C-alpha positions in Angstrom: 5.2 16.3 5.3 6.8 13.0 6.4 5.0 13.2 9.7 1.6 13.1 8.1 2.2 10.6 5.3 4.2 7.7 6.9 2.8 4.2 7.0 3.2 1.4 9.5 2.2 -2.2 9.3 -1.1 -3.5 10.7 -2.3 -7.0 11.3 -3.6 -8.5 8.0 -6.3 -10.4 9.9 -7.6 -7.1 11.3 -7.5 -5.5 7.9 -9.3 -8.6 6.5 -12.2 -8.0 8.9 -12.3 -4.3 8.6 -12.3 -4.2 4.8 -14.3 -7.5 4.2 -16.9 -5.6 2.1 -14.2 -4.7 -0.4 -12.9 -8.2 -0.9 -14.0 -10.8 -3.4 -15.0 -14.3 -2.3 -11.9 -16.1 -1.0 -9.7 -13.0 -1.4 -7.1 -12.8 1.4 -5.2 -9.8 2.8 -1.5 -10.8 3.0 -0.2 -7.4 4.3 -1.6 -4.1 5.3 -0.2 -0.7 6.1 -1.9 2.2 7.8 -1.1 5.9 7.1 -2.6 8.6 9.2 -6.0 8.1 7.6 -5.3 6.0 4.5 -4.7 2.3 4.2 -2.7 0.1 1.7 -3.8 -3.5 1.4 -1.9 -6.2 -0.5 -4.2 -9.1 -1.2 -3.6 -12.3 -3.2 -5.4 -10.7 -6.2 -4.7 -6.9 -6.1 -3.4 -3.8 -4.4 -6.1 -1.8 -2.7 -5.5 1.9 -1.8 -8.1 3.3 0.7 -8.0 7.1 0.4 -10.0 8.9 3.1 -10.9 12.4 1.9 -12.0 15.7 3.4 -11.7 17.0 6.9 -13.8 14.3 8.5 -12.5 11.4 6.4 -16.1 10.2 5.9 -15.8 10.4 2.1 -13.6 7.5 1.0 -12.2 6.6 -2.4 -11.1 3.0 -3.0 -8.5 2.3 -5.7 -8.3 -1.3 -6.9 -5.1 -2.0 -8.8 -4.8 -5.5 -10.3 -1.2 -6.6 -10.0 -1.0 -7.3 -13.8 -1.4 -3.5 -14.4 1.8 -2.8 -12.5 4.6 -2.2 -15.0 7.4 -1.8 -12.5 8.1 -0.6 -9.0 10.9 0.8 -6.9 11.8 0.9 -3.2 14.1 3.4 -1.6 15.5 2.4 1.8 15.8 4.8 4.7 19.1 6.5 5.1 21.1 8.2 7.9 19.3 11.5 7.7 16.2 10.5 5.7 14.6 8.0 8.1 11.7 7.1 5.8 11.6 4.5 3.1 9.6 5.0 -0.1 7.6 2.8 -2.5 6.9 3.9 -6.1 4.5 1.9 -8.3 4.1 2.6 -12.0 0.8 1.5 -13.7 0.4 0.8 -17.4 -0.9 3.9 -19.1 0.4 6.3 -16.5 3.7 8.0 -16.4 3.4 9.2 -12.8 4.0 6.6 -10.1 1.9 6.0 -7.0 4.2 7.0 -4.2 3.9 5.9 -0.5 6.2 6.7 2.4 6.9 4.2 5.2 8.4 4.8 8.6 11.6 3.2 9.6 9.6 0.6 11.5 8.4 -1.0 8.3 10.6 -3.5 6.5 10.6 -2.1 3.0 12.3 -5.3 1.8 9.1 -7.1 3.0 7.0 -4.7 1.0 9.2 -5.3 -2.0 9.0 -9.1 -1.6 5.2 -9.0 -1.4 5.0 -7.0 -4.7 7.5 -9.3 -6.3 5.5 -12.3 -5.3 2.3 -11.0 -6.9 3.6 -8.9 -9.8 5.9 -11.6 -11.1 3.2 -14.2 -11.5 
């Protein structure tokens, strides 16, 4: 499971170009992470989850999460035997968090700092 769900960072400028149609006027991508087929974008206005579906991945669902709807979040660092870090985000009105797994190459503290910057506004 970890092999198929881990994220790694991608260049925010590349993500800005690739997902320009999703972004509002002046909206900037500050960080982006690519899973095998899915993408997580942290913009200055919201969190965008790009969920490619089906065998071909041609069907895509876009989740737009305003930072103000995030009630709390948690990060779990990688360990000795568990090499993956995890991010959990709880949204208002939902008891089940959004969960994402990151490879050891991703600085989970950086992810946490990005969320802190935008959620704490």
